[in-house]
C-alpha positions in Angstrom: -7.0 36.6 12.3 -4.4 37.9 14.3 -0.6 37.6 13.5 -0.8 35.1 17.0 -2.9 33.4 15.5 -1.4 32.7 12.1 2.0 32.0 13.7 0.5 28.9 15.6 -0.7 27.9 12.2 3.0 27.5 11.5 2.9 23.9 12.7 0.4 22.6 10.5 1.0 20.9 6.8 -0.3 23.7 5.1 -1.2 27.4 5.1 -4.8 28.1 6.2 -7.3 28.0 3.9 -8.1 31.5 1.7 -5.2 33.4 2.7 -4.1 35.5 0.3 -1.7 34.8 -1.5 0.9 36.9 -0.3 0.2 36.3 3.3 0.6 32.1 2.1 4.2 33.1 1.0 4.9 34.6 4.4 3.8 31.3 5.6 5.7 29.0 3.7 8.6 32.1 3.9 8.6 30.2 7.6 8.0 27.6 7.4 11.7 27.1 5.1 10.1 26.9 1.8 11.5 29.8 0.3 10.4 27.9 -3.3 6.8 27.3 -2.9 6.7 30.9 -1.2 8.4 32.7 -4.3 6.3 30.4 -6.9 3.5 32.5 -5.3 4.5 35.9 -5.8 7.0 35.5 -8.7 3.7 36.8 -11.3 1.8 38.4 -8.9 1.3 41.9 -9.7 -0.3 43.7 -6.6 1.6 46.4 -4.2 1.4 43.6 -1.9 3.0 40.1 -3.6 5.8 42.7 -5.0 7.0 44.0 -1.2 6.9 40.0 -0.4 8.3 39.7 -3.4 11.2 41.8 -2.8 11.4 40.6 0.9 12.1 37.3 -0.2 15.1 38.4 -2.7 16.5 39.9 0.3 16.0 36.7 2.1 17.6 34.7 -1.0 20.6 37.5 -0.5 20.1 38.9 -4.1 20.5 42.8 -2.8 19.9 43.8 -6.4 16.8 42.0 -7.8 15.4 42.8 -4.1 15.9 46.7 -5.0 14.1 46.6 -8.4 10.6 44.7 -6.5 10.9 46.9 -3.6 10.8 49.8 -6.2 7.6 48.3 -8.1 6.2 48.1 -4.8 6.3 51.7 -4.2 8.7 51.2 -1.0 12.1 51.5 -0.2 14.6 48.9 0.7 14.5 48.1 4.1 17.0 48.3 7.3 15.6 46.4 9.8 16.2 42.7 10.3 14.7 39.8 8.2 12.3 38.7 11.6 11.2 42.2 12.0 10.2 42.9 7.9 8.9 39.5 7.9 6.9 40.4 10.8 5.9 43.9 10.1 4.4 42.4 6.2 2.6 39.9 8.1 0.7 42.5 10.1 0.1 44.6 7.6 -1.8 42.0 5.4 -3.5 40.5 8.0 -5.1 44.4 9.2 -6.1 44.3 5.6 -7.2 41.3 5.2 -10.8 39.3 5.7 -10.5 36.1 6.6 -13.7 35.8 8.4 
């Protein structure tokens, strides 16, 4: 799947089958469902899950919580826009997952 194909699925009612949880969380975030996105990564103890968790708390406006999750993910607080961070996370996750 390419980033363009992923973005094209945002008009669907549900994310594509087989998406890794962190990528599915970004799908729900793009659909405006922060709660569903957060539920997917809330207890996901992977580096990807923690990075998306950090992004979601940044989107929520809770910088202290976001910073905690960025540290757990081994990343620094992202200074770019939320849209740029979402895009970077999607690009990275798609590049590393096999959804064929």
